C-alpha positions as CSV (number, residue, x, y, z in Angstrom):
1,M,142.3,148.7,69.1
2,S,140.1,146.3,70.4
3,A,138.4,143.6,68.3
4,P,135.3,145.5,66.2
5,S,132.3,143.5,66.6
6,D,130.4,142.0,63.7
7,P,127.7,139.4,65.0
8,N,126.0,139.0,61.8
9,A,129.0,138.9,59.3
10,A,129.0,135.7,56.8
11,V,131.7,133.3,57.4
12,R,135.1,134.3,55.1
13,S,138.4,132.0,55.0
14,W,141.0,133.2,56.8
15,E,142.5,134.9,53.7
16,Q,139.2,137.1,53.1
17,A,139.1,138.3,56.3
18,L,142.1,140.0,56.3
19,E,141.7,141.0,53.2
20,T,139.0,143.2,54.8
21,L,140.0,143.6,57.7
22,T,143.7,145.0,56.5
23,G,142.6,146.2,53.3
24,A,142.4,150.6,52.6
25,G,139.7,151.7,55.1
26,G,139.7,148.5,57.2
27,P,140.0,148.6,61.2
28,F,143.2,147.6,60.8
29,E,144.5,148.8,57.5
30,M,148.2,148.4,56.7
31,G,150.4,150.6,55.2
32,E,154.6,150.4,54.9
33,D,157.1,153.0,57.5
34,V,160.7,153.0,57.8
35,V,162.1,151.9,60.9
36,R,165.8,152.3,62.1
37,G,166.3,152.1,57.8
38,E,164.5,149.2,56.6
39,T,160.7,149.3,55.3
40,F,157.8,146.9,57.6
41,K,154.6,146.9,57.1
42,V,152.5,148.7,59.7
43,F,149.2,149.0,60.7
44,T,148.4,152.9,59.5
45,S,146.4,153.5,62.7
46,T,148.9,152.6,65.1
47,P,148.7,155.2,68.3
48,P,151.7,157.5,68.5
49,S,152.8,156.3,72.4
50,L,152.1,154.1,75.0
51,R,151.3,157.5,76.3
52,F,148.7,157.9,74.4
53,L,147.5,154.3,75.1
54,F,147.0,155.0,78.8
55,Q,145.6,158.3,78.3
56,A,142.7,157.4,75.7
57,A,141.4,154.5,78.4
58,R,140.5,157.5,80.4
59,G,137.7,157.4,77.5
60,H,136.2,154.4,79.2
61,G,135.4,156.3,82.2
62,A,133.7,154.2,85.6
63,N,133.5,151.0,84.1
64,P,135.6,148.5,86.2
65,F,139.2,148.0,85.2
66,L,141.5,146.6,87.7
67,V,140.1,143.9,90.4
68,Y,142.7,142.8,93.5
69,E,141.2,141.1,96.2
70,D,138.7,143.6,97.7
71,E,140.7,146.2,96.1
72,R,138.6,148.4,92.9
73,L,139.7,150.8,90.2
74,T,137.5,152.5,87.3
75,F,139.1,153.2,84.2
76,E,139.5,156.7,85.1
77,E,140.5,156.0,89.0
78,T,143.7,154.3,87.4
79,V,144.7,157.0,84.9
80,D,144.0,159.5,87.9
81,R,146.7,157.3,89.6
82,V,149.4,157.0,86.4
83,D,149.3,160.6,85.6
84,A,150.1,161.7,89.5
85,L,153.0,158.6,89.8
86,G,154.5,160.1,86.7
87,A,153.9,163.1,88.2
88,L,155.8,161.4,91.5
89,L,158.7,160.4,88.8
90,V,159.9,163.1,87.5
91,E,159.3,165.6,90.2
92,R,160.8,163.8,93.9
93,Y,162.8,161.2,91.4
94,G,164.0,163.6,88.6
95,I,163.3,160.5,85.6
96,Q,164.0,161.8,82.2
97,P,163.2,160.5,79.0
98,G,165.4,157.7,78.0
99,D,166.2,156.8,82.0
100,R,165.8,153.8,83.0
101,V,163.3,152.5,86.0
102,G,163.0,148.8,87.3
103,I,160.0,147.6,88.8
104,A,160.0,144.0,91.0
105,M,157.2,142.9,92.4
106,R,154.8,140.5,92.9
107,N,151.2,141.0,90.6
108,Y,150.1,144.1,92.3
109,P,148.2,146.9,91.2
110,E,151.1,149.2,91.6
111,W,152.6,147.0,89.0
112,I,150.5,148.3,86.4
113,L,150.4,151.8,87.6
114,S,154.5,152.1,88.0
115,F,154.7,150.8,84.3
116,A,152.2,152.9,82.7
117,A,153.3,155.8,84.6
118,I,157.1,155.2,83.9
119,T,156.8,155.1,80.1
120,S,153.8,157.9,79.9
121,V,156.8,160.4,80.9
122,G,159.3,158.6,78.2
123,A,161.2,156.8,80.9
124,V,162.2,152.9,80.2
125,A,160.2,150.4,82.7
126,V,163.1,147.6,82.8
127,A,160.5,144.5,84.6
128,L,162.7,142.4,86.3
129,N,162.1,138.6,87.2
130,A,160.6,138.5,90.6
131,W,162.4,135.2,91.3
132,W,165.6,136.5,91.0
133,T,168.0,136.2,94.2
134,T,170.3,139.3,95.2
135,E,173.1,138.0,93.1
136,E,170.8,137.9,89.6
137,M,168.9,141.4,90.6
138,D,172.3,143.5,91.1
139,Y,173.4,141.8,87.3
140,A,170.1,143.1,85.7
141,L,170.2,146.8,87.7
142,R,174.0,147.5,86.8
143,D,173.5,146.2,83.2
144,S,170.4,148.0,82.5
145,G,171.3,151.6,83.9
146,C,168.6,151.6,86.9
147,S,168.6,155.3,88.4
148,L,165.2,154.2,90.2
149,L,163.6,151.0,91.2
150,I,160.2,150.3,92.0
151,A,159.5,147.2,94.4
152,D,157.5,145.1,96.9
153,R,158.6,144.4,100.6
154,E,160.3,141.1,99.5
155,R,162.1,142.6,96.1
156,V,163.4,145.6,98.8
157,D,164.9,143.5,101.4
158,R,166.9,141.7,98.3
159,A,167.7,144.9,96.9
160,A,169.0,146.6,100.0
161,P,172.6,145.0,99.7
162,L,172.6,146.5,96.0
163,I,171.1,150.2,96.8
164,E,174.8,151.9,97.7
165,P,177.2,150.4,95.9
166,I,175.0,151.0,93.2
167,G,173.2,153.5,94.1
168,F,169.9,153.4,92.6
169,K,167.0,155.1,94.8
170,V,164.1,153.2,95.8
171,L,160.5,153.6,96.4
172,A,158.6,150.8,98.2
173,V,155.1,149.6,98.3
174,R,152.8,147.6,100.0
175,T,155.4,147.5,103.5
176,E,155.5,147.3,106.7
177,G,157.7,148.2,109.3
178,E,161.4,149.5,109.4
179,L,162.5,150.4,105.5
180,P,166.3,150.7,104.9
181,A,168.0,153.8,105.1
182,G,166.7,156.3,102.4
183,V,163.8,153.9,100.8
184,D,160.7,155.7,100.0
185,R,157.6,154.1,101.5
186,F,154.9,154.7,98.2
187,E,151.8,155.8,100.8
188,E,153.8,158.1,102.2
189,V,155.2,160.1,99.1
190,F,152.3,159.5,96.7
191,E,148.9,161.1,96.2
192,V,146.7,161.3,93.5
193,G,145.8,164.7,91.9
194,A,149.3,165.8,90.3
195,S,149.2,166.4,86.2
196,L,150.9,163.9,84.4
197,P,154.1,166.1,83.1
198,E,154.5,167.4,79.0
199,V,156.9,164.9,77.4
200,E,157.6,164.0,73.9
201,I,158.0,161.0,73.4
202,D,158.3,159.3,69.5
203,R,157.1,155.9,68.1
204,D,160.2,154.4,67.7
205,D,161.7,155.4,71.4
206,D,162.6,152.6,74.3
207,A,159.2,151.5,76.0
208,M,160.7,148.7,78.0
209,I,163.0,146.2,78.7
210,L,162.7,142.2,79.7
211,Y,165.0,140.7,80.2
212,T,165.3,136.5,78.5
213,S,167.8,133.7,79.8
214,G,171.0,134.4,78.3
215,T,173.0,131.7,76.2
216,T,175.9,132.4,77.9
217,G,175.2,132.8,81.4
218,F,173.9,135.9,82.0
219,P,170.4,136.9,80.9
220,K,170.0,139.4,77.8
221,G,167.7,142.5,78.3
222,A,165.4,142.8,75.2
223,V,164.5,146.5,74.6
224,A,161.0,147.0,73.1
225,T,160.1,150.4,71.7
226,H,156.3,151.8,72.0
227,R,156.1,151.2,68.3
228,S,157.0,147.2,68.8
229,V,154.5,147.0,72.1
230,L,151.5,149.0,70.3
231,T,152.2,146.8,66.8
232,A,151.7,143.8,68.9
233,L,148.8,145.3,70.4
234,Q,147.1,145.7,67.3
235,C,148.0,142.1,65.7
236,F,146.6,140.3,68.7
237,A,142.9,142.3,67.7
238,C,143.6,142.3,64.5
239,A,144.0,138.1,64.6
240,A,141.2,137.6,66.7
241,T,138.9,139.5,64.5
242,A,139.9,137.7,62.0
243,N,139.7,134.0,63.7
244,R,135.8,135.0,64.4
245,L,135.0,136.1,61.1
246,S,136.5,132.8,59.4
247,Q,134.8,131.0,61.7
248,P,130.9,129.8,62.6
249,P,129.3,132.4,64.8
250,S,128.6,131.3,68.1
251,E,126.2,133.0,70.6
252,P,127.2,136.4,72.2
253,S,128.4,136.4,75.3
254,P,126.0,137.8,77.7
255,Y,129.7,139.2,79.9
256,P,131.4,141.8,78.9
257,V,134.9,141.1,78.0
258,S,137.4,140.0,80.8
259,F,140.4,138.7,81.8
260,I,142.5,136.9,84.7
261,L,146.0,137.5,85.2
262,I,147.5,134.5,86.5
263,V,150.8,134.8,84.8
264,P,153.4,137.4,85.8
265,L,153.5,140.9,84.6
266,F,157.2,140.7,84.3
267,H,156.6,138.1,81.6
268,V,155.6,139.1,78.1
269,T,152.3,137.3,78.1
270,G,151.0,138.8,81.1
271,L,152.2,142.5,80.2
272,V,151.4,143.1,76.8
273,P,148.3,140.7,75.5
274,V,146.8,140.5,78.8
275,M,147.8,143.9,80.7
276,L,148.2,146.3,77.7
277,G,145.5,144.5,75.9
278,C,142.8,145.4,78.8
279,F,144.2,148.7,78.6
280,A,143.6,148.8,74.8
281,G,140.1,147.0,74.6
282,G,138.6,149.2,77.4
283,Y,138.3,145.3,79.3
284,K,138.2,144.5,82.9
285,L,141.4,142.8,84.4
286,V,140.8,140.6,87.5
287,M,144.5,139.9,88.9
288,M,145.5,137.1,91.1
289,Y,148.5,137.4,94.0
290,K,149.5,134.2,93.0
291,W,148.8,131.1,90.7
292,N,146.1,129.1,92.6
293,P,143.3,126.8,90.5
294,K,140.9,126.4,93.1
295,R,141.2,130.8,93.8
296,A,141.3,130.9,90.2
297,L,138.0,128.9,89.7
298,E,136.5,131.1,92.3
299,L,137.5,134.2,90.8
300,I,136.1,133.1,87.1
301,E,132.7,132.6,88.6
302,R,132.4,135.6,91.0
303,E,134.2,138.0,88.3
304,R,132.1,136.2,85.0
305,I,135.7,136.3,83.5
306,T,135.6,135.6,79.3
307,Q,139.0,135.1,78.9
308,F,141.8,132.7,80.5
309,V,145.5,133.1,79.3
310,G,148.3,130.7,80.5
311,V,150.7,128.1,80.4
312,P,149.0,125.0,79.0
313,T,150.0,123.6,82.9
314,M,147.4,125.9,84.8
315,S,144.6,124.9,82.0
316,M,145.7,121.6,83.3
317,D,145.1,122.7,86.7
318,L,142.3,123.9,86.4
319,M,140.6,121.0,85.5
320,E,141.7,119.0,87.8
321,S,141.2,120.9,90.7
322,P,138.5,119.3,93.0
323,D,136.5,122.5,92.9
324,F,136.1,122.3,88.7
325,A,132.9,120.4,88.9
326,S,131.1,122.4,91.5
327,R,132.3,125.8,90.2
328,D,130.3,127.7,87.0
329,T,132.8,128.3,84.5
330,S,130.4,129.0,81.7
331,S,131.6,132.9,80.8
332,L,134.7,131.4,79.5
333,L,135.1,132.1,75.9
334,S,138.7,131.2,75.5
335,V,141.0,129.2,77.5
336,G,144.6,129.1,76.3
337,G,148.0,130.8,76.1
338,G,151.2,130.0,75.0
339,G,154.5,129.6,76.8
340,A,155.1,125.7,75.4
341,P,153.3,123.6,73.4
342,A,150.1,121.9,74.9
343,P,149.2,118.3,74.4
344,P,146.5,117.1,71.4
345,E,144.8,115.3,74.5
346,L,144.7,118.3,76.3
347,V,142.8,120.3,73.4
348,K,140.0,118.1,72.6
349,K,139.7,117.9,77.0
350,I,139.5,121.7,77.0
351,D,137.5,122.1,73.9
352,K,135.0,119.0,75.8
353,G,135.2,120.7,79.9
354,F,133.9,124.2,79.3
355,K,130.7,124.5,78.2
356,S,131.2,128.0,76.2
357,G,135.2,128.2,76.3
358,R,137.6,127.4,73.3
359,P,141.3,126.2,73.2
360,G,143.8,128.5,72.1
361,I,147.4,129.0,71.7
362,G,149.5,131.3,70.7
363,Y,153.1,131.1,70.1
364,G,155.4,134.4,70.5
365,M,158.7,135.7,72.2
366,T,159.9,138.0,74.2
367,E,161.5,139.5,71.6
368,T,158.3,139.5,69.3
369,N,156.6,141.2,72.2
370,A,154.5,138.1,72.6
371,Y,152.5,138.0,69.3
372,G,153.1,135.3,66.8
373,P,151.3,132.3,65.1
374,Q,147.8,132.0,67.0
375,N,145.8,129.0,66.9
376,S,142.3,128.7,68.3
377,G,138.4,127.6,68.0
378,D,137.4,125.0,65.4
379,N,141.1,125.0,63.5
380,Y,142.6,124.1,66.8
381,V,140.7,121.1,67.3
382,R,141.3,120.3,63.8
383,K,145.4,120.8,63.4
384,P,146.0,120.5,67.3
385,R,150.0,120.6,67.0
386,S,150.2,123.8,65.0
387,T,150.5,127.1,66.7
388,G,148.6,128.4,63.9
389,R,149.3,131.5,61.5
390,A,150.1,134.9,61.6
391,V,148.3,138.4,60.5
392,P,150.4,139.5,57.6
393,V,152.3,142.5,59.7
394,L,154.1,139.9,60.9
395,Q,156.4,137.7,57.9
396,V,157.3,134.3,59.0
397,K,159.2,131.9,57.3
398,V,161.0,128.5,58.2
399,A,164.3,128.7,57.0
400,D,168.0,126.5,56.6
401,E,170.8,128.3,58.4
402,T,171.6,130.8,55.7
403,G,168.2,131.7,56.1
404,K,166.9,130.8,53.1
405,E,163.5,129.4,53.0
406,V,163.4,125.9,52.6
407,P,159.9,124.1,50.7
408,R,156.6,123.9,52.4
409,G,156.5,121.2,54.7
410,E,160.3,121.0,55.6
411,V,161.6,121.4,58.9
412,G,163.7,124.5,59.4
413,E,164.4,127.3,61.8
414,I,161.4,129.6,62.1
415,F,162.0,133.1,61.1
416,F,159.9,136.2,62.3
417,R,160.2,139.9,60.7
418,G,158.1,142.7,61.9
419,A,157.1,145.9,63.1
420,N,156.3,144.4,66.7
421,L,159.8,143.0,66.8
422,I,162.7,144.3,69.4
423,R,165.2,146.7,68.3
424,G,167.9,144.1,70.0
425,Y,169.6,143.6,73.3
426,W,170.5,146.3,75.7
427,N,174.2,146.6,75.3
428,K,175.0,143.7,73.9
429,P,175.3,144.5,70.2
430,E,177.4,140.9,69.3
431,A,174.1,139.0,71.0
432,T,171.9,141.4,68.6
433,A,173.9,140.5,65.4
434,E,173.9,136.6,66.5
435,T,169.7,137.1,66.8
436,F,168.8,138.8,64.0
437,L,169.8,137.7,60.4
438,D,169.1,140.2,57.5
439,G,166.7,142.0,59.6
440,W,165.0,138.7,60.3
441,L,164.4,137.1,63.9
442,R,166.5,133.4,64.5
443,S,163.3,131.9,67.3
444,G,166.3,129.3,68.0
445,D,163.0,126.6,67.2
446,L,162.7,124.6,64.8
447,G,159.5,123.7,62.5
448,R,157.2,123.4,59.5
449,M,154.8,125.3,57.6
450,D,152.1,123.2,55.8
451,D,150.1,124.3,52.6
452,E,147.4,126.5,54.8
453,G,150.2,128.4,56.3
454,F,150.0,126.9,59.7
455,V,153.1,126.9,61.7
456,F,154.5,123.9,63.5
457,V,157.0,123.5,66.6
458,E,158.9,120.3,66.1
459,D,161.8,120.9,68.3
460,R,163.8,123.6,69.7
461,A,167.7,124.5,68.2
462,K,168.8,126.3,71.3
463,D,170.4,124.2,74.3
464,M,167.2,124.9,76.9
465,V,165.0,123.4,79.0
466,L,161.2,125.0,78.5
467,R,159.9,124.7,82.8
468,G,156.1,125.8,82.7
469,G,156.6,128.2,80.7
470,E,159.6,129.4,81.5
471,N,163.1,129.5,79.7
472,I,166.1,128.4,81.4
473,Y,169.2,128.3,78.9
474,C,171.6,125.3,80.2
475,A,174.3,127.8,80.2
476,E,172.9,130.1,82.6
477,V,172.7,126.9,85.5
478,E,176.3,125.3,84.4
479,A,178.1,128.4,84.7
480,A,176.7,128.6,88.2
481,I,177.4,124.8,89.1
482,Y,180.8,125.2,88.1
483,Q,181.3,128.2,90.5
484,H,181.3,125.1,93.0
485,P,184.8,123.8,93.7
486,A,184.3,120.4,94.0
487,I,182.9,120.2,90.3
488,H,185.0,118.4,87.2
489,E,181.8,118.0,84.5
490,A,178.4,119.0,84.3
491,A,175.5,119.0,82.0
492,V,172.5,120.4,82.4
493,F,169.5,119.3,80.0
494,G,165.7,119.2,80.6
495,V,163.8,115.6,81.0
496,P,160.0,114.9,80.7
497,H,157.7,116.1,83.4
498,E,154.1,115.7,83.2
499,R,152.5,118.8,84.4
500,L,155.9,121.6,84.1
501,G,156.2,120.1,80.7
502,E,160.3,120.0,81.8
503,E,162.2,119.6,84.8
504,V,165.9,120.5,85.1
505,A,168.7,117.9,85.1
506,V,171.8,117.9,85.5
507,A,174.6,115.0,85.5
508,L,177.8,115.9,87.3
509,V,180.9,114.0,87.7
510,A,183.4,115.5,90.9
511,K,186.9,116.5,90.9
512,S,189.2,114.0,91.5
513,G,188.9,113.6,95.6
514,A,186.1,115.7,96.1
515,E,182.3,114.2,96.5
516,I,179.0,116.6,96.3
517,S,175.5,115.2,97.2
518,P,172.6,116.6,95.3
519,E,171.3,118.2,98.4
520,E,174.5,119.9,98.6
521,L,174.5,121.7,95.4
522,R,170.9,122.6,95.2
523,N,172.2,124.3,98.6
524,F,175.1,125.8,96.8
525,L,173.0,127.5,93.7
526,E,170.5,128.8,96.4
527,P,171.8,132.6,96.3
528,H,172.9,132.5,92.8
529,L,170.0,131.3,91.0
530,A,166.0,131.9,90.9
531,A,164.7,128.4,92.6
532,F,162.8,127.5,89.3
533,K,166.6,127.3,87.5
534,I,168.2,124.7,90.5
535,P,167.8,121.3,88.8
536,T,165.4,118.7,90.8
537,I,167.1,115.7,89.4
538,V,170.7,115.8,89.6
539,D,173.1,112.3,88.6
540,V,176.5,112.4,90.4
541,R,178.3,110.2,88.1
542,S,181.9,108.8,88.7
543,E,182.5,108.4,84.9
544,A,183.3,111.2,82.4
545,L,180.2,112.2,80.7
546,P,179.7,111.3,77.0
547,R,180.5,113.6,74.6
548,N,180.5,113.3,70.6
549,A,183.8,114.1,68.6
550,S,184.2,117.5,69.3
551,G,183.8,117.8,72.6
552,K,180.6,118.7,72.8
553,F,178.0,116.5,75.7
554,L,175.8,114.4,74.4
555,K,172.8,115.2,76.1
556,R,170.0,114.0,74.0
557,D,171.6,110.6,75.0
558,M,172.2,111.7,78.3
559,R,168.6,112.5,78.5
560,D,167.3,109.6,76.8
561,E,168.9,107.5,79.1
562,F,167.4,108.9,82.1
563,V,163.8,109.1,80.5
564,A,164.5,104.8,79.8
565,Q,166.0,103.8,83.4
566,R,162.7,105.7,84.5
567,G,160.1,104.2,82.5
């Protein structure tokens, strides 16, 4: 699924390039297949499962794959460890196809080994947000029905009060000191050498559950199948090849393709296009313990990184670092990502600030396995407000509330349809039915499409704050705030933030005779919400919050009022 190299090919239009790539005999030949009763466009070469993908990676042998601090693993060493961990899951913990196994840790090599092993034995990997509190972990572990949790020290400690009441087992990685009773230490039970157990896995079996913020106050488990994940990976590779063929050729890089992992693996961007994309393409993956622009620049120079994928704020952090001018970033070919729109000025700054690195952006969602319209290089500089175009396996339309497509140039809700979409939300048929309309996924974003097929995201239809690439649903934060006994009414909304895009604000009114301070509210919310969801701006008012005729809070008015006051 890596993008074939064709440096001597003549420049084609985007449409011509796709026709060549997806036509009969092309490297991304398309056909049709029936998935859950619906006919979709598919790639005829889609692997049968993620297990197949990981085993195929062994063919890259002694080539470097994982780099974490001073630790290095080749592809062969990585797959050997995946096989042994898969055997441990089955033989020690009794994991069977369809069982759910949670992963809760920072970006460690063991996160990747765990995901590959879980899906290789037919189980379902449940990626838990590493920033979650015990309360948030409690909900997801119960909702998904995890029988085993693989976690690092901090997450083991948070999960400890839940082990007995919920009844799951725990495998702890990179831990020191005493562990709760019944928790296994990875180093004591894991040993390389065992063979991967044989299991039957169908393309349309569940592969993973990623939790997204919920509009009702509870997160939703987005369920991706083996087919949907693998289709997304092929979409990324196909789009990259079409983009290269449809733009003027550049000097070939002297460095092999490599990625730096700067976003969490529990996010779909870090998991699918970056981590799994490296498995699929045979690329080196350099992992960071946590985001630090100074350390990132050091690793880019040391490891000759060619691909930088993050949220726009990270590109900004990189270029504004005091070390930027003194570090060699000439190996970078692509500086981009997604998760939030990038200011047009940042697009220009990236294009001028890197010797070879070109700007790029993608508009994907957890529900699309990260793949969606993409824009890069000359096209992105030409249309810096557009998120780009998609390959034809993914259908995109801009439509009204009924799903009827609106004329080009008009604003409507953006819809997606394709074999890369999730099958639905875990144990939430109502949420699934609300999100999917006649097989089309409602994005919740308002946008338009121009005559060339470029998508422009204009606004959000959902009541949501987008903070540094994190989706925060206002209803979830409001639900936690209303647990405080002094709160009469509260309205959560986003306000502009120069670096993060938006930050969380709340306007609230206390009950008659009660008082509450911003500090008191934040302290109250700490056990209930991850830190990034807790409002940084708390506006305590003495009068009722403004509402419209139907009783809904006028959040946009409150936001505009705050922005005007801040100047």
